[in-house]
C-alpha positions as CSV (number, residue, x, y, z in Angstrom):
1,M,-227.9,-1.2,67.3
2,A,-226.6,-4.6,66.3
3,D,-226.0,-7.5,68.6
4,A,-223.2,-10.1,68.3
5,Y,-223.2,-12.9,70.8
6,K,-219.7,-14.1,71.1
7,T,-216.6,-14.9,73.2
8,L,-215.6,-11.6,74.9
9,I,-212.6,-12.7,76.8
10,Q,-210.3,-15.7,76.5
11,A,-207.0,-15.2,78.5
12,A,-204.6,-16.5,81.1
13,V,-205.2,-14.9,84.5
14,P,-201.9,-13.1,85.4
15,T,-200.1,-13.4,88.7
16,S,-199.9,-9.6,89.0
17,V,-203.1,-7.6,88.7
18,A,-203.6,-6.7,85.1
19,M,-206.4,-6.2,82.5
20,V,-207.6,-9.5,81.0
21,G,-210.3,-8.0,78.7
22,S,-211.8,-4.7,77.5
23,T,-214.5,-3.5,75.2
24,P,-213.2,-3.1,71.7
25,G,-213.5,0.7,71.6
26,V,-215.7,3.7,70.9
27,G,-219.2,2.8,69.8
28,K,-219.2,-0.7,71.2
29,T,-220.3,-2.0,74.5
30,W,-220.5,-5.5,76.1
31,I,-223.1,-7.2,78.1
32,M,-221.2,-10.0,79.8
33,M,-223.6,-12.9,80.5
34,H,-221.4,-15.8,81.5
35,F,-217.8,-16.5,82.5
36,F,-215.8,-19.4,83.9
37,I,-212.3,-19.6,85.2
38,V,-210.6,-23.0,85.0
39,N,-207.7,-24.1,87.1
40,T,-205.3,-26.2,85.1
41,S,-202.6,-26.3,87.8
42,G,-201.9,-29.1,90.3
43,G,-202.9,-27.1,93.3
44,M,-205.6,-24.8,94.8
45,T,-205.3,-21.3,93.3
46,T,-207.1,-18.1,94.3
47,V,-208.4,-15.4,91.9
48,Q,-209.6,-11.8,92.4
49,L,-211.5,-9.8,89.8
50,F,-211.5,-6.0,89.3
51,R,-213.7,-3.8,87.2
52,N,-212.3,-0.6,85.6
53,G,-209.4,-0.4,88.0
54,T,-206.8,-2.5,89.9
55,T,-207.0,-1.3,93.5
56,D,-209.3,-2.3,96.4
57,A,-212.0,0.3,95.3
58,Y,-212.5,-1.6,92.1
59,K,-212.7,-5.2,93.4
60,W,-215.6,-7.2,91.8
61,G,-216.4,-9.7,94.5
62,G,-214.1,-11.3,97.0
63,V,-211.1,-13.6,96.6
64,V,-212.2,-17.0,95.4
65,A,-210.3,-20.3,95.8
66,I,-210.4,-22.7,92.9
67,D,-209.3,-26.3,93.6
68,A,-206.8,-28.1,91.3
69,G,-208.7,-29.1,88.2
70,G,-211.7,-27.1,89.2
71,H,-213.5,-24.1,88.0
72,L,-215.5,-21.0,89.0
73,E,-218.6,-20.2,87.0
74,W,-220.8,-17.0,86.9
75,D,-224.0,-16.3,85.1
76,G,-225.6,-12.9,85.2
77,T,-225.8,-9.6,83.3
78,E,-223.0,-7.0,83.6
79,A,-222.8,-4.0,81.3
80,F,-219.4,-2.7,80.1
81,G,-219.2,0.7,78.4
82,S,-216.9,1.6,75.6
83,S,-213.9,2.3,77.9
84,D,-214.6,-0.4,80.6
85,Y,-212.4,-3.4,81.3
86,L,-212.0,-6.5,83.5
87,A,-208.8,-7.1,85.4
88,A,-207.7,-10.1,87.4
89,V,-205.0,-11.6,89.5
90,A,-204.2,-15.2,90.5
91,S,-202.1,-16.5,93.3
92,A,-200.3,-18.8,90.9
93,S,-200.2,-19.6,87.2
94,G,-202.6,-22.0,85.6
95,L,-205.9,-20.1,85.7
96,Y,-207.7,-19.2,82.4
97,I,-210.8,-17.0,82.0
98,H,-213.4,-17.5,79.3
99,A,-216.3,-14.9,79.1
100,S,-219.2,-14.7,76.7
101,G,-222.0,-12.3,76.0
102,D,-223.3,-9.7,73.7
103,E,-221.2,-7.1,71.9
104,V,-223.4,-4.2,71.0
105,T,-222.5,-1.7,68.3
């Protein structure tokens, strides 16, 4: 096994629920260790994250409000298998997610 600590996701958060990042395929997994979501808009915006799906059963936490110019930050350890993904939805445009961790091959 080889470890590569790197940026895993860097994307705009869509205003319709959609995938924002996924593991790069067979034989590779992720250990997400940190992410932040920044709000570049002029108003408060909400975000909802999903893991391996886009319906209520796949919600990863609750809806979070991020003030204009603010950010949401998470530190932890979350394993993603070779077919896993992270999806998100924002109430308005202007949110960007940046996630880092270990890509294991």
